[in-house]
C-alpha positions, 0 to 999 in steps of 0.5 A: 213837429216841424216839416223839412224839405228833402231833395235828392240831387242824385236823381234830379234831371233839372226839368224844373217841373217843380219850379213851374208847378209853384209858379202856376199854383201861386200865380206869380208874375214874370221875374218872381220865383218862389222856387228855382232850380240852379244848374252847377257845372265844372271841369274841363277837357284836356288833351293828353297825347292823341286823346282827350280826357275830361273832368266835366261834371254838373248837378242841379239843386232845387231851392226855395225858402227853407223855413229855417229853424232860426228865420232871420227874415222874421227877426228883422221885419220892422212891422212883424209881418212874419208868422211862424206856425207851430209846425215851423212853416214861416209865412208872410202877412201881406196885410202888414208887409210894407215892402221894405225888403229887409227880409230879402237882405237878411235871408242868405238864400234870396228867398223873399221876393218883391211883388211890384203890383202889390208892393209887398214881399213874398215867398214860398208858404210851403203850400200850407193850404194843401198840407192842411188838406192832407195833400203834398206841396205843389212842387213835391207833387210835380217832381216826376222822379220823386227827387223832391219831397218833404218829411215830418221832423219830431225835433230839430235834432232828428234825421228825416226818414229815408229820402225817396230815390231811384238809386239802387239799394246798394247805393249809399243812403247818405243825406245831409240834414242841413240844419244839423250841419255848419253852413260851411259844410253845405253843398255849393252854391248854398252860402257858407255864412248862413246861421239860420239852420235851414230845414232842408235835407239833401242826398248829395250828387257825387259831384258835390264832393268834387274838389274842382271849381264849381260855377252856376251855369244858369244864373240868367234864369235865377232871381238875384242871389244874395251877396255875403254880408259886407264886412264893416271896417267900423260902425261909422263907415257907410256901406255901398248898399242900395235899398230893395224896390220896395223901400223907395215906395216908402219915400212919400209915405207918412211913417209912424215914428217907431218904424222911421226910427228903425229905418233911420237906424238900419245897420245898412246905413241907409238914411230915409228922410221926408222927401228922398233917399240919401245915398250911402256915398253922399255928403249927407250920409258922411255927415250923419255917420260921423256923428 
């Protein structure tokens, strides 16, 4: 049995109660969000004779760590700081994490967040302490319209129980179990390249099927969104990427040989030496990648 989050986009008003409840429970500093609400908008107004017509639409999407079937964050961690519980909840062991940020690079949803005061990565832990006590996650408990919920899934091929909604009984009850769908079929702005099979079920907002261009309307409120993986033109071509903040703190730390080799051989062509970080475009990097 594993847990899956459910979200009714047709009922969410974008109040961000879930986001604030998560920050409050986990005492997160400013700039760090384990759950965030994305506002998506599109359409325009056009004049037609003496009247104006519009195609304007908007919807909200509440996101956090999806505790995926295949958590890439756990797979790339060089110190094995991630734990996957039998119920599918993915956790970070702060005692092992060294803040390198590999997990943030690997996660297509941008879930891992860097805690500067502790020098470690952090993310949603599904409020496992509340679950173990028979209580819902804080974000679920805070949602005034029950747009956010969670269900127990007996197998990765199971469809979760009906998602609570304020829609009338005659309304369609379609829901998207994202772990059963290819990423290209996930609603905007979820990345179309993910292969992690997120444990998230969404009741779509009607505007999600709108063919018009969509954009994130509140990007300034959100943590940095991950970019699609860079397309490598060859294994020897250095990539124009920058290390996350935690990696810089490692420059003065004496690392075990095994971890140092992992960093030196990282697929993002970031090279670490004893005293400084060699930038991807430097002569040293060109020399290192040409061998």
